[in-house]
C-alpha positions in Angstrom: 0.0 0.0 0.0 1.5 3.4 -1.0 1.6 6.3 1.3 -1.1 8.9 0.5 0.5 12.3 -0.4 -0.9 15.4 1.2 -1.3 18.7 -0.4 0.1 21.9 1.1 -1.3 25.4 0.6 1.5 28.0 0.0 1.3 31.5 1.4 0.4 33.1 -1.9 -2.5 30.7 -2.5 -3.8 31.3 1.1 -3.6 35.1 0.6 -5.5 34.9 -2.7 -8.2 32.7 -1.0 -8.6 35.2 1.8 -8.8 38.0 -0.7 -11.2 36.4 -3.2 -13.4 34.2 -1.1 -13.2 36.0 2.2 -13.6 39.4 0.5 -10.6 41.0 2.4 -9.2 44.1 0.7 -5.5 43.1 0.7 -4.3 46.3 -1.0 -6.2 48.5 1.5 -4.4 46.7 4.3 -1.1 47.0 2.5 -1.6 50.7 2.1 -2.6 51.1 5.7 0.5 49.2 7.0 2.8 51.0 4.7 1.5 54.4 5.9 2.1 53.5 9.5 5.6 52.1 8.9 6.8 54.9 6.6 6.7 57.3 9.5 9.3 55.1 11.3 11.3 54.6 8.2 12.2 58.2 7.9 14.0 58.1 11.2 15.8 54.9 10.2 16.9 56.4 6.9 18.5 59.3 8.7 20.6 56.7 10.6 21.3 54.9 7.2 19.9 51.6 8.7 19.5 48.7 6.2 17.7 46.4 8.7 15.3 47.3 11.5 12.5 46.1 13.6 9.6 48.6 13.9 7.3 48.0 16.9 3.8 49.3 16.5 0.5 48.3 18.0 2.1 45.4 19.8 3.6 43.9 16.6 7.2 43.8 15.4 7.7 44.5 11.7 11.0 43.2 10.4 12.4 45.4 7.6 15.3 44.4 5.4 16.4 46.7 2.5 13.1 48.7 2.6 10.9 45.6 2.5 8.8 44.4 5.4 9.7 40.7 5.4 7.6 39.5 8.3 5.3 40.6 11.1 5.9 39.0 14.6 3.7 38.9 17.6 4.6 40.4 21.0 6.4 37.4 22.4 8.3 36.5 19.2 11.9 37.4 18.5 13.3 38.5 15.2 16.1 36.2 14.0 19.1 38.0 12.6 20.0 36.9 9.0 23.5 35.7 8.3 25.3 37.9 5.9 26.6 36.4 2.7 30.2 36.9 1.9 
C-alpha cells in the first residue's frame, strides 16, 4: 500500500483565497500598514539603517532593505539573518 500524499497550501494561495473568497481588501491593508511604517522609516533612513524592527500596535515588523519581510507577535523574537560573503 503506498503512502497517501498530502497537499500543502502556499502563502500566496492562502492570501488569494482570503482576498477572493473572504472578501478581504488586501491592497487597502497593505496601504494602511505602509503608511504607519513609513513614518518610522524616515528616522531609520537618517541613521542609514539597512535592517530594522519597527514595533507598532504590539507587533514587530522586520524590515530588510526597505521591505517588510515579516510581522511578529509580542512574544516572538526576530532572527538576525547571516550575511553572505
